[in-house]
Structures are given as C-alpha cells and as structure tokens.
N, C-alpha and C positions, 0 to 999 in steps of 0.2 A: 304509337308515336315515333316519328322519325328520330333516329339518334338515341333512342331509349333502350337500354339493355333490359332484356327479359331473363330473369333468374328463377331457378327453382328454389324452394326453401332450402334444400340441401346445399346448393351453391352459395346462397346467402349466408347460411350458418357457417360454412367453411371459410368464407371471406372474413366474417366476424371473429372466428376463432384464430385464424392466422394473424389477423391484424393485432390481436391482443396477446400474441406470443404464447399461445396455449396449444400449438400443434406440437408435433414430435421434435421439431428442431428448437430445443431450448436455448435461450440466450445464455451468455457466460458472465456478464458484467452487470453489476447493479446500476451504475450510472447510465450505461447505454440502455438498459431496460427502462429506466424512468424516462429517459429522453424519448424513447419510442412510445411509451404509454402516455407521456406528457405529464402524468401526475400519479401520486399515491395519496389516497385520502387519509388524513391524520384524524383518527377517531379514537376516543378515549376508552371505548368499550373493549375489554380484553378478556371476555369470558373464555375464549380459547387463546387468542393472541391479538394484539392490535391489528386492525385491518391492513395497515401498510406493510406489516411483516408478513401477513398471510398472502397478500398479493405478490410481494417480492419472492417469497418462498415458492409459491405455486408456479412461478416462471423459472427461477434459478435452480430449484431443487436442493440437492444435498450440499451444494457449494455455498448456500446462503446461511448467514447467521445474523440475528438482530443487531449485533454489535457493528456490522458493516453500515447499516442505516444510521445508527447513532453517530458513527464516526463521520459519515458524509454530511450529516447535519452540523456537526461541530466545525468541520473545516470549510463549510460554505459551498461545497460542490452541489449540495441539495439545500433548499431553503423552504421553510414553511410560509405559505401565503394564504390567508383566509381559510385555514383548515386543510389546505392541499399542499403536499410536498412536491416541489417542482425543481428541475435543474436550476442552479443558481444563475446561469447565463440567461434563462428565460425571463427573469425579472425585467429585463429591458423591454419585453413585450407588454408589460403592464404599467410602466412608469408614466406614459402619456395619458392613459386612462385615469391613473391616480391624480395627475396634475389637473385634470378637468373634472374631478369628482365634485358634485354628483352627476355631472353631465346634463342631459335633458331631464331635469328633476321633475317628478310628479309623484303624487301619492306618497308612499312610504319613503321614497328617496328624498323628496322635498321635506318631509317631516324630520328625517334624520339630519339633513343639512341645517334646518332651523334649530334643532336641538343643540347641535355643535356651536352654532353662532351665538345663541343666547347664553351658552356656557363657555364663552371664549376664555374667561379668566381661569376656569377649571382646566381647560385645554392647555393653557400656558403653564399652569402649575405642574401638570404632568410632564410636559416637555422639559421644563427646567429641572425637575427632579431627576429625570432620566439622563439629562445632559451631565448632571453633577455626580450621580450615583449609579447609573444603570450598568448592567441589566438588572431589572427588578420584576417581581411578580405584581399582579394587580393589587394584591392585598397590602403590598408595601408602598403603594402610591397614595397620595393625599386625595380625599374626597371633599373638594370645595365646590361641589355642584350647586348651582343656583336653582335650577329647575330639575328635579329628579327624573330619571328615566321611568317611563310608564309603558307597560306592555300588558299582555293578557294574563300575566302572573309569573311566568318562568323567569323573566329578567327584571322584574320590578326592583328598583333601588340598587341594581348592580351597576352603579354609575361609572365606576372606574373601568370595569370590564367592557361596558358598552362604549365608553369614550375611546378606549384603546382600539377596539375593533373598527370603529369609524375612522380613527386616525390612521389605522393600517390601510384602509381603503383610500385615504387621502395621500398615502405615501410618506407620512410623517414619522410613524413608528413601525417597527418590524419585530417579529419573533426572533430572538437571538439564541434560543435554546430552551431547555426545560430543566426544572428542578423537581424531580419526581414527575407528577402529572401536571404540575403548574407551568404554564408558559412564562418564560422570561422575556421581558420587553426591553427594547432599547431604541435609540434614534435610528431611523432607517438609513441615514447616511453612514452609520457605523456597521451596518449589517449587509446591505445590498452591494453587489459589485459595482464598480464605477464604470459601467459600460455605456456606450452611446444609447440614448433613448430612441426607440423605434417610433416614428410617427404613428398616430392612432389608427388611421385607416389601413396602413400597411400592417401594423401589429395585429389588428383584427383579422385581416386576410390570412396572415401566417398562422395565427391561432386556429382559425377554421381549417386550414389545410392540415395542420398537425393533428387536430382532433379527428378529422376524417381518416387520416392515415392510421391512427391508433384504434379506431372503431371499425373501419372497413366499410360499413354500410349503416346509414342512419336515415330516419324519416326526413323528408324534405322540410316538414314543419312539425315542431313538437311543443309541448307545454314549456313555458318559461320557468327557469330555475334561478335560485338566488345567486349562485356562485359560478358554477361551470355549466355552460349551455349543453343541451343534448343534441342540438342540430348544428349544421355547418354552413348555413347560407347557401350560396350558389357554387360552393367548392365541389370538385369532383364532376361526375357525369350522372344524368338522370337514369333511374332504373325502376322497374316494377318487379314484384315478386309474385310468382304464380300462387294463387290461392289466398293472397293477402291484399286487402284493399289499400289504395293510396299510393303515393309516390315516394321514392327513395332517392338518396344520393349515394353513389358508390365510388370508391377509389379505383380508378381504371387500372392502376398498376397491380391490383390484386385479382383481376379477372383472369380466368383461365389458368390459374396456377395449380400445380400438383398439391395434393393434400395428404399428409400422414398424421393421424391423430394419436392421442394418448389419453391416459386417465389423469385428471387433475381435481383436487379438492379446493374449492374457491371460498373466498370471503363473501359474506352476504352483500358487501359494498363493492365487490369486484365490478369493473366497468363492463364486463360481459353481460352481467345481469342487473346492473344498476338501473337502467331504463327498463322498468318492469313491463311497459307496453311492448317495447321491441322484443323483450325476452319471450313474451307470450306469442307475439306475431310470428317470430322466426323459430323459436325453440319449442313452442307449445308446452311450456313448463309451468306447472302449478307450484307457486312459491310465494311466501310472504315472510318477512322478518317478524318473528313473533315475540320479541323481547318485551314489547309493551302490552301484550295480552296477559290476562290472568292465566296462571299455570294450567288450570283445568281446561282452558280453551285452546291450548297449543296442540297442533297436530305433529309437529316435527321437532320442537325443542326451542329453548330460549334463544339460541344463536346458531341455528342449523346452517351447515356449510353445504352449498350445492355441489353435486358431483358431476363433472364433465367426463364423457367418454366419447372420444372422437369428436363428432360434430353434434352430439346430443347431450342434453342434460337429463340424467337418468335417476337421480336420487338425492338424498340429503343425509348428512351426518350430524347426529346430536351428540355433541362432545363438550367437555368442560375441562379447563386446566386447573388443577388443584396444586398450586405452587408450594404451599406449605408441606403437602405430602409428597411433592415431586412426581405427580402422576397426571397424564392426560387421560381422563376418563371418557371413554366412548360408550355412551348408553345405548345408542341404536344407530344402525345404518339402514335408513328407509329406502326401499327399492320402488321406484316408480314403474320400472319394468323388471321382469325377473332377471337377476344377475346370473351370468354363466359362472362356472367355477373360476375361470381365468380372470373375469372382471372382478369378482369378489376378492380374489387374492391380490389383484393389482390395487384395489382400493385400500385394503389392509396394509399393503406395503407403503402406500402414500402416507397413511396415517402414522405408521411407524416412523417414517422419515420426518414427518412434522413434529412428532414427539422428540426426536433426536435434535432437530433444529432448536427446539425450546428447552433443551437439556432436561427433559422429563422422561420418565418411564411411561409405558402405555398399558392401559387396561382395556382390552377389546371385548365386545359382547360374545357370548357363546363359545 
C-alpha cells in the first residue's frame, strides 16, 4: 500500500517500548512522565504496590517514591478521573464530553442516563450534601434512591457509588482525594482547574494524538473499551508489521530512532501490556493476570509482574508485599527464555530497588 510503513516485529516493539519511556533513557520527573504516558491507572489492588506506583517507579527508578504521587494528587497537578490519574490540565480535554453526556446514547449508556433522570431527587440530594459538607466518601452520602441500581450482582444496590460515578461522567462531581482506600468526592467546580474547555471534536483529536504518542503503534481498529480507547482513529500514519495480520497506526516521529534497552519490571496493568492482543501480536508473550483464578490453576502467581528486557518480554515475577512484616517476598522469577547471569542479576537489582521504593526489605528466591 502506498504510503504505508512496513515494520519488522523488532522495529514495532522498539517503537512501543520507547513510546512508553521504558528504554534506557529514563525520564526524571513524575508530572512530565504522566503527561507523556497520558495516564496512570488507579487500581486498588496492591498485592505488590498500587499499579500507578509500579508504573511510575518502572519509569523513574530510584528517584521515585509513592509520596510524590500522593502529593501531586493533593495539589491538583494530577487528578483522578474515572479511575485514571491524568495531568490536571488535561481535564479541559474531557469537559465538553462531560457536558454532552451520554452523547449518542444507546444500550447501556441510554440505560444509565435513564437511571439518573428517574433518580433526579437523589442526584440533587448528593450535590447539595457535597456543596454543604464535601469532600465526602460514598458511605457518608444519603441514599434517597427511588429506583435502585441493578446489575449482574457486583454493583447491586450500590446506589450512591453508582450515582457518583455517573455524575463524574456528567462533570458534576470529581474525586477530591482519598481517605485510606475510599475516594473522597466533591463538586467538580471545586476540584477541576478553571481552564478553557476544548471543543469536543478538537479534544478527541488531541486525545488520539497523545494516546498514539504514548503507545507508539496501535491497531487501526480495536475492541471498544469502557473508559480509555485502545485505538487512535486516523491519527499517525498507516503501517503493517511483518508476520502480523492487519493494519496499524504508527507515530511517525518514532520511526527510525536509535534504541537502547534496559531491564524493567512492569505492572500487570502497564500500558505496554494492557492491550493483550497487541502484546501477543508484537511481543509474542504468554501472559494473563491470574488473580481471579483459583490458586491451584495459577501458572505464574496472583499478581505476576512482567519482565521487560530490551524489546522483549522475557518472564514474570511472582511477588507479594507483606507490609506488616516489612518484606517484599519474591516467591519465583519465571523465565520464558533462559536468563543469562547478567540478566538474572539485573532483574534482582530491579526488585531490590522496588523494595527500597516501598520501604520494604526483600526476600529473593534461592
């Protein structure tokens, strides 16, 4: 195809690794890192550490401490939106979409909108309480729901939590911080910066551009996701990858760039591996997050951490943080390919640095 870049798998992998700031040239600043990555996923699972901390540490290394992320969330330079931690200034790229929620509603979107409308008194009660007393957790808010929330079971009758999440999508409330693991909610007008709202079409274009810059190379079409898309529309330039079926979009600024790799231990939710189909297509890596499997069926561990070596994913770490005992316990380092002595040593150094970041001692196998 005319104008289409032809890439080897190695070239495609290196583009993806460099885009995600996982090559040898480590970034130095947390906020700049999040701006480049566009987001950190805020996930409550902390078998080793919260995913956002793992992603930040894997880029910044020894200079990173979890307190830096907590401080950035307190001062508003980073803001949590729908479970994703984003630069505060980027909220301007979402305000137009919030104002038009639910957009071209159909299916579950229309059902959500209908539920909010039929429970408008409940909505007003929450907004009034936050106005008078916020920030508050969902448990501290009134449940005057007329029609209870219904789901497949997980969220049944979690009326206040579900209303807050939908009001967040509408731009009426926002996460103002946390009390332990509980989100603190407040009026969005008191949380979000007062920046000019970017018109929706332009905002979507900018978001696509930033997503491609952060991922480097993505499928031209991917499955739809609830919050953060995995594709980028027509942003970038078309590409094919040798030995892989289908069409891709690539960031042309990352083509033909030199590459120096390193060892990195990743979160299971790291954007390098989050799109499991892309992970398999480009990295040929066998991996699943096994926390929902019975223990006897796990191959690599409850919350196994993928190991990156240069442009290849080469293994997994089965580890658990025992905070009461003050220890990062590494039960196994699974090798997808035989590790050289230098690689094995580098992986152990990374894990030792991770333990130091978490203020834990480390117990390594063997």
